[in-house]
N, C-alpha and C positions, 0 to 999 in steps of 0.2 A: 584533498577534499574527500576522496573515496573512503578513507579510513573513518571519517566522521559520519558518512552517509550510509555505508553498508550495514551497520547494525540496525538502523531504522528500516531499511529495506528488508532485511532478514526478519525483523519483527513483523513487518507487514505481511510477508509471505507466510510466516507461521500463523499469524492471525487469520488469514484467508483459509488456510488448511483447517484450522480449529473450528471453523463454521460447521464442518461436517461431522465432527465428533471423532473420538478415538477409534471406534469400530470401523469407520470409513477409512481412516489412515492405515489400519492394519490389513484391510482387504483391497486397497487400491495402491498399485505400484506407483502411479503418478503422484498421489498425495503423499505417500511415504518418501518419494524422491524430493518433492517440494519441501517437505519438512526437513529433510537432511540438508538441502541447499540453504534454507532459511536459517537453520541453526549454525551452519558453517559461516554464513555471512555475518552473523552476530559474533561468533567466537574468534574467527581468524583475525580480524583487525585488532583484537585485544593482544595478540602476540607481538604487535608492533615490529613486524619484519619489514624493513625497507626494501622495496622492489623498485626497479627502474620504471619510469613512466612508460606506459604502454599505450597502444592504440585504444581509443574510446570504445570501439566495437568489441575488443577482446575483454576489456574490464567490465563491459555491460553484459557479456554472455551469461554469467551465472545469474544475474538479476532477471534477464529476459527468460531464461530457462526456468528459474524458480517461480516466477509469476505465471508462466505458461502452464507449468505442472500444477500449481496451486489452484488455477482456475479451470482445470480440466472438467470438473462436474458442471461448470457453467457453460462452456463451449462445446462439450461433447454431444449434447442433444441437438446441436445445429440450429437452435432457435436464433432469430435475428438479435434479440436482446442479449442473449448469452454471448454470442460472437462479438458484437459491438462492445459490450461491457468489458469483455476480456481484453480486447485490443486496446481500449482506452486505459484500463487499469495498468496493463503492461507498459504502455507508452508513458503514462504519468510516472510510474516507478523508474523506468529505464532512463528517462531524459535527465534524471539527477546525476547519473554517471556517464551518460553518453554525449551530451552536448558540451561544446567548449564555452563554458560560462563567462570566461573573460571577454569574449566577443559579443555577448548578448547584453542588451540594455538592462540596467539594474532593475527597472520596474517590472520586468518580465520574470525575474528569478523566482518569485513566489507562486508562479502558475501551477507548478506540480503539486505542492502540498495543499494549496487552496482547491485545486481541481480534484485532488484526492478526497476532500471533504464532500464535494458534490457527488462523486461516484459512490462514496460510502453511503450517502442517503439513498441512492438508487438500489444498492445492494441490500440495505436494511429493509426497504419496502419489498424487494423481490423475495427475500428469505423470511420475511415476517419476524425479524429479530426484535427481541424485547429491548428496552432501554438499557438494561444491564449488559446485554450482549453487544449492543451498538456502541456503547461508551468507549471501548478501546479503539474502535475505528475512527472515532472523533478525537480522542485524546492523543494518539500517536502523531497525526499531522500538527496538532496544536503544540505539542512539545517541540517538534522540529522547527516550527515557526518561531517559538519563543527563544530557542537556542541560536538560530542562525539568521534570523531576519529582523527587519526593523519593527518598531512599535506599531506603526501603521499597518504593516502586513500582518502582524500578530492580531491586531484589533479586528481587521477584516475577517481573519480566520476564526476568531472567537465568536464574532457575531454569526457567522455561518454555522459554526458548531452548535451554538445555542438554538438557532433556527432549525437545524437538522434534528436535534433531539425533540424539540417541541412539535415539529411537523410529523415526525415518525409517530409520536403519541396520538396525534389527531387523525392521521391517515390510516394507521393500523391500530385500532382499539385494543386488539389482543396483545399488543406490545407494551401495554402499560405496566406490566409486572416486572 
C-alpha cells in the first residue's frame, strides 16, 4: 500500500511548503528539507523497487519528518493553534502508512483523507488563502478518496470539499479572488 500512498503524502508535503513561497524555501533549511522529502516521497515509489516489509514506524519516519519540517512555520511560533494544527496534520498524514489497516474496521479507513479536508479548511482560514490557492488542498484528498475508497466515502469527501470552498469564500472575503 505504501507505494500507492507515498506519492500523495509527498504531494501534500510539497503543497504545505509551497504555501510560503519560493523565497521562504530558499531561506529556511526546514522548508528546503521538507521539499526534498516530499519530492523523494513522490519519486522513489516510481522506481518500483521491491523492499521487504518493514516496521510501520520505520516506513512512517520520512512522512512524519516531512510533515514536521513542512509545518515548521506553523509550530515555530509556539501558538496553541500552530502546535495543535501541526500535530493533527502530521498524525492524519502518518496514519496512512503507520497503522495496520487490515485490523481496523473498514468504515474507519477514510478518516485520514476526510479529516485532511477539515484541517485544510482551518489552514485556509489561518493563512487567508484564496480559492485558487485552497483548491489543491481540497483536490488532493478527493483524488485519493476517488482512487482508493468507496463511492459513499468519496461522496462524503466531495460534500465536505464543496462546503470547504464555499465557507472559505464567506469567512474570508479577501479569498474570493
